Short mmCIF file of the C-alpha atoms (twelve columns), coordinates in Angstrom:
data_MODEL
# 
_entry.id   MODEL 
# 
loop_
_atom_site.group_PDB 
_atom_site.id 
_atom_site.type_symbol 
_atom_site.label_atom_id 
_atom_site.label_alt_id 
_atom_site.label_comp_id 
_atom_site.label_asym_id 
_atom_site.label_seq_id 
_atom_site.Cartn_x 
_atom_site.Cartn_y 
_atom_site.Cartn_z 
_atom_site.pdbx_PDB_model_num 
ATOM 1   C CA . MET A 1   -30.169 -30.341 -17.421 1 
ATOM 2   C CA . GLN A 2   -31.450 -28.977 -13.290 1 
ATOM 3   C CA . GLU A 3   -29.463 -32.538 -12.256 1 
ATOM 4   C CA . ILE A 4   -26.214 -31.215 -13.647 1 
ATOM 5   C CA . ASP A 5   -26.518 -27.476 -12.500 1 
ATOM 6   C CA . GLN A 6   -27.084 -29.312 -8.960  1 
ATOM 7   C CA . ALA A 7   -24.036 -31.546 -9.163  1 
ATOM 8   C CA . LYS A 8   -22.067 -28.482 -10.188 1 
ATOM 9   C CA . ILE A 9   -23.342 -26.591 -7.321  1 
ATOM 10  C CA . LYS A 10  -22.645 -29.258 -5.132  1 
ATOM 11  C CA . LYS A 11  -18.721 -29.476 -6.265  1 
ATOM 12  C CA . LEU A 12  -18.490 -25.760 -5.948  1 
ATOM 13  C CA . GLU A 13  -19.485 -25.828 -2.545  1 
ATOM 14  C CA . GLU A 14  -17.019 -28.869 -1.825  1 
ATOM 15  C CA . GLU A 15  -14.172 -27.137 -3.563  1 
ATOM 16  C CA . TYR A 16  -14.235 -23.577 -1.835  1 
ATOM 17  C CA . ASP A 17  -16.318 -24.016 1.663   1 
ATOM 18  C CA . PRO A 18  -14.004 -26.779 4.352   1 
ATOM 19  C CA . GLU A 19  -17.668 -27.525 5.835   1 
ATOM 20  C CA . MET A 20  -18.651 -28.988 2.217   1 
ATOM 21  C CA . GLN A 21  -15.666 -31.438 1.894   1 
ATOM 22  C CA . MET A 22  -17.435 -34.779 3.287   1 
ATOM 23  C CA . ARG A 23  -16.140 -37.889 3.043   1 
ATOM 24  C CA . PRO A 24  -18.013 -40.704 1.047   1 
ATOM 25  C CA . MET A 25  -19.606 -43.126 3.281   1 
ATOM 26  C CA . THR A 26  -22.052 -46.428 2.468   1 
ATOM 27  C CA . ALA A 27  -24.351 -48.484 4.591   1 
ATOM 28  C CA . PRO A 28  -24.623 -48.594 7.038   1 
ATOM 29  C CA . ALA A 29  -22.792 -45.741 7.987   1 
ATOM 30  C CA . THR A 30  -24.782 -43.505 6.293   1 
ATOM 31  C CA . TRP A 31  -27.411 -44.807 8.202   1 
ATOM 32  C CA . ILE A 32  -25.926 -44.305 11.587  1 
ATOM 33  C CA . VAL A 33  -25.348 -40.670 10.714  1 
ATOM 34  C CA . GLY A 34  -28.852 -40.012 9.453   1 
ATOM 35  C CA . VAL A 35  -29.922 -41.366 12.610  1 
ATOM 36  C CA . LEU A 36  -27.698 -39.253 14.751  1 
ATOM 37  C CA . LEU A 37  -28.646 -36.436 12.936  1 
ATOM 38  C CA . ALA A 38  -32.312 -36.653 13.090  1 
ATOM 39  C CA . THR A 39  -31.576 -37.205 17.030  1 
ATOM 40  C CA . LEU A 40  -29.849 -34.059 17.368  1 
ATOM 41  C CA . SER A 41  -32.563 -32.197 15.648  1 
ATOM 42  C CA . CYS A 42  -35.228 -33.463 17.642  1 
ATOM 43  C CA . PHE A 43  -33.269 -32.929 20.680  1 
ATOM 44  C CA . HIS A 44  -33.089 -29.237 20.285  1 
ATOM 45  C CA . TYR A 45  -36.726 -28.808 19.112  1 
ATOM 46  C CA . TYR A 46  -37.875 -30.381 22.337  1 
ATOM 47  C CA . THR A 47  -35.717 -28.004 24.437  1 
ATOM 48  C CA . ALA A 48  -37.038 -25.342 22.374  1 
ATOM 49  C CA . GLY A 49  -40.484 -26.177 22.880  1 
ATOM 50  C CA . PHE A 50  -40.400 -28.009 26.576  1 
ATOM 51  C CA . GLY A 51  -37.499 -25.622 28.354  1 
ATOM 52  C CA . LEU A 52  -33.718 -26.625 28.204  1 
ATOM 53  C CA . LEU A 53  -31.933 -28.656 30.724  1 
ATOM 54  C CA . ARG A 54  -29.331 -27.688 33.004  1 
ATOM 55  C CA . GLU A 55  -26.715 -25.449 30.796  1 
ATOM 56  C CA . SER A 56  -23.802 -28.204 31.425  1 
ATOM 57  C CA . THR A 57  -26.151 -31.200 30.218  1 
ATOM 58  C CA . HIS A 58  -27.791 -29.318 27.507  1 
ATOM 59  C CA . ARG A 59  -24.309 -27.984 26.223  1 
ATOM 60  C CA . GLY A 60  -22.930 -31.525 26.610  1 
ATOM 61  C CA . VAL A 61  -25.341 -33.421 24.681  1 
ATOM 62  C CA . HIS A 62  -25.331 -31.216 21.560  1 
ATOM 63  C CA . LEU A 63  -21.262 -31.046 21.776  1 
ATOM 64  C CA . ALA A 64  -21.135 -35.294 22.041  1 
ATOM 65  C CA . PHE A 65  -23.443 -35.115 19.044  1 
ATOM 66  C CA . VAL A 66  -21.444 -32.653 17.124  1 
ATOM 67  C CA . LEU A 67  -18.258 -33.632 17.884  1 
ATOM 68  C CA . GLY A 68  -18.939 -37.280 17.299  1 
ATOM 69  C CA . LEU A 69  -20.430 -36.400 13.994  1 
ATOM 70  C CA . ILE A 70  -17.148 -34.585 12.848  1 
ATOM 71  C CA . PHE A 71  -15.211 -37.491 13.558  1 
ATOM 72  C CA . LEU A 72  -17.812 -39.569 11.467  1 
ATOM 73  C CA . VAL A 73  -18.423 -37.346 8.303   1 
ATOM 74  C CA . PHE A 74  -15.107 -35.634 8.092   1 
ATOM 75  C CA . GLY A 75  -12.136 -37.806 6.861   1 
ATOM 76  C CA . ILE A 76  -8.506  -36.873 8.675   1 
ATOM 77  C CA . THR A 77  -7.535  -35.571 4.813   1 
ATOM 78  C CA . ARG A 78  -9.608  -33.623 2.672   1 
ATOM 79  C CA . LYS A 79  -7.770  -35.436 -0.171  1 
ATOM 80  C CA . ARG A 80  -9.350  -38.818 0.055   1 
ATOM 81  C CA . LYS A 81  -12.027 -38.845 -2.205  1 
ATOM 82  C CA . SER A 82  -12.773 -42.732 -2.207  1 
ATOM 83  C CA . LEU A 83  -14.201 -45.358 -0.034  1 
ATOM 84  C CA . VAL A 84  -11.451 -46.582 2.603   1 
ATOM 85  C CA . SER A 85  -10.763 -49.914 2.054   1 
ATOM 86  C CA . GLY A 86  -11.262 -52.515 5.372   1 
ATOM 87  C CA . ALA A 87  -13.539 -49.721 6.950   1 
ATOM 88  C CA . PHE A 88  -16.655 -49.847 8.343   1 
ATOM 89  C CA . GLY A 89  -19.031 -48.112 5.962   1 
ATOM 90  C CA . GLY A 90  -16.342 -46.051 4.672   1 
ATOM 91  C CA . ILE A 91  -15.819 -44.818 7.861   1 
ATOM 92  C CA . PRO A 92  -11.995 -46.065 9.523   1 
ATOM 93  C CA . PHE A 93  -12.352 -47.519 12.854  1 
ATOM 94  C CA . TYR A 94  -10.296 -45.164 14.327  1 
ATOM 95  C CA . ASP A 95  -12.796 -42.400 13.557  1 
ATOM 96  C CA . TRP A 96  -15.320 -44.620 14.936  1 
ATOM 97  C CA . LEU A 97  -13.358 -44.772 18.114  1 
ATOM 98  C CA . LEU A 98  -12.701 -41.164 18.143  1 
ATOM 99  C CA . ALA A 99  -16.406 -40.337 18.092  1 
ATOM 100 C CA . LEU A 100 -16.793 -42.423 21.246  1 
ATOM 101 C CA . ILE A 101 -13.855 -40.851 23.236  1 
ATOM 102 C CA . ALA A 102 -15.684 -37.399 21.997  1 
ATOM 103 C CA . ALA A 103 -18.934 -37.965 23.279  1 
ATOM 104 C CA . VAL A 104 -17.939 -40.042 26.695  1 
ATOM 105 C CA . THR A 105 -15.525 -36.814 27.053  1 
ATOM 106 C CA . CYS A 106 -18.374 -34.634 26.382  1 
ATOM 107 C CA . PHE A 107 -20.645 -36.340 28.723  1 
ATOM 108 C CA . TYR A 108 -18.583 -36.652 31.752  1 
ATOM 109 C CA . VAL A 109 -18.813 -32.668 32.866  1 
ATOM 110 C CA . PRO A 110 -22.377 -32.993 32.978  1 
ATOM 111 C CA . PHE A 111 -22.143 -36.532 34.894  1 
ATOM 112 C CA . VAL A 112 -19.759 -35.306 37.963  1 
ATOM 113 C CA . PHE A 113 -21.015 -31.613 37.948  1 
ATOM 114 C CA . ASP A 114 -22.246 -31.684 41.183  1 
ATOM 115 C CA . ASP A 115 -19.327 -33.014 42.765  1 
ATOM 116 C CA . LEU A 116 -17.488 -30.261 40.810  1 
ATOM 117 C CA . ALA A 117 -18.519 -27.909 43.151  1 
ATOM 118 C CA . PHE A 118 -16.408 -29.520 45.828  1 
ATOM 119 C CA . ARG A 119 -13.405 -29.113 43.938  1 
ATOM 120 C CA . VAL A 120 -13.181 -25.946 42.397  1 
ATOM 121 C CA . GLY A 121 -10.020 -25.088 41.155  1 
ATOM 122 C CA . ASP A 122 -8.155  -28.129 41.982  1 
ATOM 123 C CA . PRO A 123 -9.235  -31.319 39.397  1 
ATOM 124 C CA . LEU A 124 -8.784  -34.600 40.285  1 
ATOM 125 C CA . THR A 125 -6.157  -36.737 37.863  1 
ATOM 126 C CA . ILE A 126 -9.410  -38.448 36.034  1 
ATOM 127 C CA . ASP A 127 -10.638 -34.477 35.599  1 
ATOM 128 C CA . VAL A 128 -7.472  -33.513 34.086  1 
ATOM 129 C CA . VAL A 129 -6.923  -36.855 31.605  1 
ATOM 130 C CA . PHE A 130 -10.508 -36.412 30.242  1 
ATOM 131 C CA . GLY A 131 -10.298 -32.467 29.826  1 
ATOM 132 C CA . SER A 132 -6.953  -33.448 27.919  1 
ATOM 133 C CA . LEU A 133 -8.738  -35.441 25.810  1 
ATOM 134 C CA . MET A 134 -11.785 -33.223 25.199  1 
ATOM 135 C CA . ILE A 135 -8.819  -30.022 24.250  1 
ATOM 136 C CA . ILE A 136 -6.950  -32.473 21.867  1 
ATOM 137 C CA . LEU A 137 -10.371 -33.774 19.896  1 
ATOM 138 C CA . THR A 138 -12.331 -30.240 19.986  1 
ATOM 139 C CA . LEU A 139 -8.776  -29.060 17.991  1 
ATOM 140 C CA . GLU A 140 -9.021  -32.185 15.745  1 
ATOM 141 C CA . ALA A 141 -12.550 -31.842 15.237  1 
ATOM 142 C CA . THR A 142 -11.827 -28.220 13.833  1 
ATOM 143 C CA . ARG A 143 -9.375  -28.829 11.908  1 
ATOM 144 C CA . ARG A 144 -11.296 -31.420 9.938   1 
ATOM 145 C CA . SER A 145 -14.053 -29.274 9.562   1 
ATOM 146 C CA . MET A 146 -12.886 -25.404 9.263   1 
ATOM 147 C CA . GLY A 147 -9.125  -26.187 8.497   1 
ATOM 148 C CA . ILE A 148 -6.044  -25.425 10.283  1 
ATOM 149 C CA . ALA A 149 -6.068  -21.451 11.092  1 
ATOM 150 C CA . LEU A 150 -8.477  -21.776 13.819  1 
ATOM 151 C CA . PRO A 151 -6.798  -24.457 15.613  1 
ATOM 152 C CA . LEU A 152 -3.295  -22.593 14.981  1 
ATOM 153 C CA . ILE A 153 -4.884  -19.760 16.658  1 
ATOM 154 C CA . ALA A 154 -6.362  -21.606 19.499  1 
ATOM 155 C CA . LEU A 155 -3.216  -23.460 20.035  1 
ATOM 156 C CA . GLY A 156 -1.214  -20.014 19.912  1 
ATOM 157 C CA . PHE A 157 -3.211  -18.617 22.892  1 
ATOM 158 C CA . MET A 158 -3.069  -22.239 25.269  1 
ATOM 159 C CA . LEU A 159 0.940   -21.711 24.334  1 
ATOM 160 C CA . TYR A 160 0.792   -17.966 25.529  1 
ATOM 161 C CA . GLY A 161 -0.945  -18.982 28.506  1 
ATOM 162 C CA . LEU A 162 0.992   -22.176 29.383  1 
ATOM 163 C CA . PHE A 163 4.430   -19.968 29.069  1 
ATOM 164 C CA . GLY A 164 3.691   -16.376 29.702  1 
ATOM 165 C CA . GLN A 165 6.362   -15.918 31.903  1 
ATOM 166 C CA . TYR A 166 8.727   -15.671 29.144  1 
ATOM 167 C CA . ALA A 167 6.715   -13.178 26.536  1 
ATOM 168 C CA . PRO A 168 8.413   -10.253 26.180  1 
ATOM 169 C CA . GLY A 169 7.162   -6.672  27.767  1 
ATOM 170 C CA . VAL A 170 3.589   -6.263  28.713  1 
ATOM 171 C CA . LEU A 171 2.837   -9.426  27.418  1 
ATOM 172 C CA . VAL A 172 4.172   -11.028 30.350  1 
ATOM 173 C CA . HIS A 173 2.463   -13.159 33.014  1 
ATOM 174 C CA . PRO A 174 3.291   -15.856 35.391  1 
ATOM 175 C CA . GLY A 175 2.309   -18.589 33.307  1 
ATOM 176 C CA . ALA A 176 -0.472  -21.296 34.394  1 
ATOM 177 C CA . SER A 177 0.251   -24.848 34.695  1 
ATOM 178 C CA . TRP A 178 -1.197  -27.993 32.592  1 
ATOM 179 C CA . LYS A 179 -3.729  -28.651 35.476  1 
ATOM 180 C CA . GLY A 180 -4.919  -25.044 35.725  1 
ATOM 181 C CA . LEU A 181 -5.418  -24.656 31.897  1 
ATOM 182 C CA . VAL A 182 -7.510  -27.826 31.739  1 
ATOM 183 C CA . ASN A 183 -9.377  -26.891 34.764  1 
ATOM 184 C CA . HIS A 184 -10.510 -23.664 33.211  1 
ATOM 185 C CA . LEU A 185 -11.149 -24.952 29.205  1 
ATOM 186 C CA . TYR A 186 -13.083 -28.025 30.984  1 
ATOM 187 C CA . LEU A 187 -14.228 -27.579 33.950  1 
ATOM 188 C CA . THR A 188 -15.762 -23.975 33.588  1 
ATOM 189 C CA . SER A 189 -18.321 -22.141 31.780  1 
ATOM 190 C CA . GLN A 190 -15.630 -20.020 30.387  1 
ATOM 191 C CA . GLY A 191 -14.173 -22.342 27.983  1 
ATOM 192 C CA . ILE A 192 -15.531 -24.833 25.804  1 
ATOM 193 C CA . TYR A 193 -18.989 -24.924 27.203  1 
ATOM 194 C CA . GLY A 194 -19.038 -20.995 27.046  1 
ATOM 195 C CA . ILE A 195 -21.041 -18.587 25.660  1 
ATOM 196 C CA . ALA A 196 -20.224 -19.441 22.031  1 
ATOM 197 C CA . VAL A 197 -21.495 -23.282 22.658  1 
ATOM 198 C CA . GLY A 198 -24.408 -21.883 24.650  1 
ATOM 199 C CA . VAL A 199 -25.491 -19.773 21.957  1 
ATOM 200 C CA . VAL A 200 -25.048 -22.326 19.173  1 
ATOM 201 C CA . ALA A 201 -26.903 -24.700 21.301  1 
ATOM 202 C CA . THR A 202 -29.635 -22.574 22.232  1 
ATOM 203 C CA . TYR A 203 -30.374 -20.142 19.635  1 
ATOM 204 C CA . VAL A 204 -28.466 -20.842 16.269  1 
ATOM 205 C CA . PHE A 205 -28.867 -24.348 15.724  1 
ATOM 206 C CA . HIS A 206 -32.467 -23.627 14.954  1 
ATOM 207 C CA . PHE A 207 -32.397 -21.319 12.920  1 
ATOM 208 C CA . VAL A 208 -29.823 -22.696 10.525  1 
ATOM 209 C CA . LEU A 209 -31.972 -25.973 10.584  1 
ATOM 210 C CA . PHE A 210 -34.879 -23.690 9.620   1 
ATOM 211 C CA . GLY A 211 -33.006 -22.210 6.951   1 
ATOM 212 C CA . VAL A 212 -31.651 -25.459 5.281   1 
ATOM 213 C CA . LEU A 213 -35.336 -26.680 5.246   1 
ATOM 214 C CA . ALA A 214 -36.600 -23.536 3.598   1 
ATOM 215 C CA . ASN A 215 -33.785 -24.100 1.201   1 
ATOM 216 C CA . ARG A 216 -34.666 -27.726 0.759   1 
ATOM 217 C CA . ILE A 217 -38.264 -26.723 0.604   1 
ATOM 218 C CA . GLY A 218 -37.573 -24.395 -2.794  1 
ATOM 219 C CA . ALA A 219 -37.796 -20.965 -0.391  1 
ATOM 220 C CA . GLY A 220 -33.810 -20.400 -2.284  1 
ATOM 221 C CA . GLN A 221 -35.718 -20.874 -5.835  1 
ATOM 222 C CA . LEU A 222 -38.701 -18.633 -4.325  1 
ATOM 223 C CA . PHE A 223 -36.072 -15.720 -3.915  1 
ATOM 224 C CA . ILE A 224 -34.896 -16.050 -7.287  1 
ATOM 225 C CA . ASP A 225 -38.093 -15.911 -8.825  1 
ATOM 226 C CA . LEU A 226 -39.394 -12.778 -6.562  1 
ATOM 227 C CA . ALA A 227 -36.247 -10.851 -7.100  1 
ATOM 228 C CA . SER A 228 -36.818 -11.326 -11.100 1 
ATOM 229 C CA . CYS A 229 -40.261 -10.085 -10.958 1 
ATOM 230 C CA . VAL A 230 -39.113 -6.816  -8.772  1 
ATOM 231 C CA . ALA A 231 -36.157 -5.892  -10.550 1 
ATOM 232 C CA . GLY A 232 -35.724 -8.242  -13.426 1 
ATOM 233 C CA . ARG A 233 -37.347 -5.662  -16.160 1 
ATOM 234 C CA . TYR A 234 -35.388 -2.266  -15.213 1 
ATOM 235 C CA . ALA A 235 -32.566 -1.358  -16.375 1 
ATOM 236 C CA . GLY A 236 -29.379 -3.855  -15.474 1 
ATOM 237 C CA . GLY A 237 -31.764 -6.476  -14.663 1 
ATOM 238 C CA . PRO A 238 -30.095 -9.501  -13.949 1 
ATOM 239 C CA . ALA A 239 -27.482 -7.722  -11.759 1 
ATOM 240 C CA . LYS A 240 -30.391 -6.342  -9.792  1 
ATOM 241 C CA . VAL A 241 -31.971 -9.709  -9.144  1 
ATOM 242 C CA . SER A 242 -28.496 -11.105 -8.289  1 
ATOM 243 C CA . VAL A 243 -28.685 -8.309  -5.158  1 
ATOM 244 C CA . PHE A 244 -32.204 -8.638  -4.257  1 
ATOM 245 C CA . SER A 245 -31.950 -12.502 -4.380  1 
ATOM 246 C CA . SER A 246 -28.925 -12.555 -2.255  1 
ATOM 247 C CA . ALA A 247 -30.047 -10.259 0.221   1 
ATOM 248 C CA . LEU A 248 -33.312 -12.734 0.725   1 
ATOM 249 C CA . PHE A 249 -31.097 -15.434 0.652   1 
ATOM 250 C CA . GLY A 250 -29.088 -14.159 3.056   1 
ATOM 251 C CA . MET A 251 -31.737 -14.030 5.647   1 
ATOM 252 C CA . ILE A 252 -31.870 -17.746 5.808   1 
ATOM 253 C CA . SER A 253 -28.358 -18.821 4.994   1 
ATOM 254 C CA . GLY A 254 -25.602 -18.684 7.333   1 
ATOM 255 C CA . SER A 255 -23.122 -18.836 4.607   1 
ATOM 256 C CA . SER A 256 -21.870 -16.868 2.253   1 
ATOM 257 C CA . ILE A 257 -20.738 -19.679 -0.018  1 
ATOM 258 C CA . ALA A 258 -23.868 -21.583 -0.035  1 
ATOM 259 C CA . ASN A 259 -25.615 -17.747 -0.794  1 
ATOM 260 C CA . THR A 260 -22.961 -17.689 -3.753  1 
ATOM 261 C CA . VAL A 261 -23.626 -20.857 -5.606  1 
ATOM 262 C CA . THR A 262 -26.951 -21.381 -4.788  1 
ATOM 263 C CA . THR A 263 -27.798 -17.770 -6.312  1 
ATOM 264 C CA . GLY A 264 -25.077 -17.199 -8.547  1 
ATOM 265 C CA . ALA A 265 -25.833 -20.552 -10.292 1 
ATOM 266 C CA . LEU A 266 -28.392 -18.551 -12.168 1 
ATOM 267 C CA . THR A 267 -27.643 -15.208 -11.670 1 
ATOM 268 C CA . ILE A 268 -24.211 -14.871 -12.862 1 
ATOM 269 C CA . PRO A 269 -25.023 -16.678 -16.413 1 
ATOM 270 C CA . ALA A 270 -28.040 -14.426 -16.776 1 
ATOM 271 C CA . MET A 271 -25.681 -11.317 -16.127 1 
ATOM 272 C CA . LYS A 272 -22.999 -12.763 -18.729 1 
ATOM 273 C CA . ARG A 273 -25.890 -12.643 -21.370 1 
ATOM 274 C CA . VAL A 274 -27.278 -9.568  -21.537 1 
ATOM 275 C CA . GLY A 275 -23.339 -8.328  -22.080 1 
ATOM 276 C CA . TYR A 276 -22.046 -7.906  -18.152 1 
ATOM 277 C CA . ARG A 277 -18.277 -9.069  -18.077 1 
ATOM 278 C CA . PRO A 278 -17.677 -12.512 -16.666 1 
ATOM 279 C CA . HIS A 279 -15.266 -11.449 -14.039 1 
ATOM 280 C CA . PHE A 280 -18.000 -8.244  -13.255 1 
ATOM 281 C CA . ALA A 281 -20.850 -10.462 -12.634 1 
ATOM 282 C CA . ALA A 282 -19.147 -12.784 -10.596 1 
ATOM 283 C CA . ALA A 283 -18.148 -9.766  -8.566  1 
ATOM 284 C CA . VAL A 284 -21.899 -8.775  -8.056  1 
ATOM 285 C CA . GLU A 285 -22.849 -12.252 -6.801  1 
ATOM 286 C CA . ALA A 286 -19.766 -12.105 -4.545  1 
ATOM 287 C CA . THR A 287 -20.297 -8.953  -2.812  1 
ATOM 288 C CA . SER A 288 -24.062 -9.458  -2.683  1 
ATOM 289 C CA . SER A 289 -23.830 -12.892 -1.057  1 
ATOM 290 C CA . THR A 290 -21.178 -11.417 1.499   1 
ATOM 291 C CA . GLY A 291 -23.773 -9.127  2.560   1 
ATOM 292 C CA . GLY A 292 -25.771 -12.122 4.210   1 
ATOM 293 C CA . GLN A 293 -23.423 -12.210 6.953   1 
ATOM 294 C CA . ILE A 294 -24.668 -8.918  8.224   1 
ATOM 295 C CA . THR A 295 -28.506 -9.613  6.895   1 
ATOM 296 C CA . PRO A 296 -30.671 -10.361 9.959   1 
ATOM 297 C CA . PRO A 297 -32.268 -12.341 11.169  1 
ATOM 298 C CA . ILE A 298 -29.493 -14.934 11.253  1 
ATOM 299 C CA . MET A 299 -26.219 -12.893 10.390  1 
ATOM 300 C CA . GLY A 300 -24.015 -15.775 10.325  1 
ATOM 301 C CA . ALA A 301 -24.611 -16.271 14.131  1 
ATOM 302 C CA . ALA A 302 -22.897 -12.972 14.858  1 
ATOM 303 C CA . ALA A 303 -26.382 -11.705 16.345  1 
ATOM 304 C CA . PHE A 304 -26.897 -14.313 19.125  1 
ATOM 305 C CA . ILE A 305 -23.018 -13.952 19.966  1 
ATOM 306 C CA . MET A 306 -23.605 -10.393 20.317  1 
ATOM 307 C CA . ILE A 307 -26.883 -11.020 22.394  1 
ATOM 308 C CA . GLU A 308 -24.699 -12.962 25.178  1 
ATOM 309 C CA . PHE A 309 -21.814 -10.649 25.103  1 
ATOM 310 C CA . LEU A 310 -23.456 -7.389  25.161  1 
ATOM 311 C CA . GLU A 311 -26.413 -8.620  27.314  1 
ATOM 312 C CA . MET A 312 -28.935 -6.660  24.551  1 
ATOM 313 C CA . PRO A 313 -32.477 -7.829  23.384  1 
ATOM 314 C CA . TYR A 314 -32.366 -9.622  20.415  1 
ATOM 315 C CA . ARG A 315 -34.765 -7.063  18.844  1 
ATOM 316 C CA . THR A 316 -32.309 -4.439  19.134  1 
ATOM 317 C CA . ILE A 317 -29.386 -6.342  17.578  1 
ATOM 318 C CA . LEU A 318 -31.724 -6.932  14.647  1 
ATOM 319 C CA . LEU A 319 -32.684 -3.228  14.395  1 
ATOM 320 C CA . ALA A 320 -28.817 -1.829  14.434  1 
ATOM 321 C CA . ALA A 321 -28.379 -4.623  11.729  1 
ATOM 322 C CA . THR A 322 -30.722 -3.533  9.550   1 
ATOM 323 C CA . VAL A 323 -29.241 -0.312  8.713   1 
ATOM 324 C CA . PRO A 324 -25.911 -1.402  7.581   1 
ATOM 325 C CA . ALA A 325 -27.427 -4.237  5.568   1 
ATOM 326 C CA . LEU A 326 -29.507 -2.029  3.884   1 
ATOM 327 C CA . MET A 327 -26.670 0.648   3.234   1 
ATOM 328 C CA . HIS A 328 -24.646 -2.646  1.845   1 
ATOM 329 C CA . TYR A 329 -27.041 -3.720  -0.749  1 
ATOM 330 C CA . LEU A 330 -28.080 0.043   -1.715  1 
ATOM 331 C CA . GLY A 331 -24.394 0.468   -2.655  1 
ATOM 332 C CA . ILE A 332 -24.409 -2.895  -4.832  1 
ATOM 333 C CA . PHE A 333 -27.544 -1.711  -6.166  1 
ATOM 334 C CA . THR A 334 -26.838 1.510   -7.161  1 
ATOM 335 C CA . MET A 335 -23.669 0.740   -8.496  1 
ATOM 336 C CA . VAL A 336 -24.968 -1.991  -11.061 1 
ATOM 337 C CA . HIS A 337 -27.556 0.787   -12.178 1 
# 
């Protein structure tokens, strides 16, 4: 029964979470992907313990692994659920090539970083070529892993930057050349190698990996058991267990969907058994799990982005987030009571 439940949980995650819709693979592709993931984890734990590399190098290594892995793990379309015939380990050869090109373009900036200081704002032709490849591959990797919405938004802003001279009213601006756009997005710390990647590579990765490890060793079930002991014996017990366990699980999970399917697999049936209507039980679990995005310490990576943009201590962000998180869960808790 436990295996069936876990299979259903995995199926739900793959159905509703784009980041879980991975392609089927066989050996040796699974071994290669596993080695790359382990190497990336070891790299980040090394830099966390012994100090960061130069900014461009640290972010470049992180991007090289992540973009390469995206092209290996996520297929060009989400409709294919079977192994691709004639592919190496279930991965088409063009995806192996895209992964290699992505890694090379990521390592290019750290490799020529010292020379870039002598041609700031005036990239060479090879810089524009590598930058163009990087932009295209980043958009495609985002589409594969997160869906079409975010790449379309990014593409829209890029088009606005290129053709701003044709924009109406106050939106008009002189417009930028493709060379200038590539220089800004690829060769400076304000584009692809900017704050967002820096925060993920420096802070978020470690917290997310810790959360995954904690969940794999049973912390998620521990939170559910703890919530049952605290709130299970009171009126509306199963619903309160859902709220409490979702709050605890949200502290180590950066995904509302993962929170919902993990705790909801137990709490929703329990609520239905004591008389809650199915749609109400699902609503309680969904709203409780969504609160994980504002629950310290991870907050779906938002806390670390705010640290960089607001230049405030991490402790201050956590203290500020505690109040709305408590209000969110207290409101749901009061409603189910």
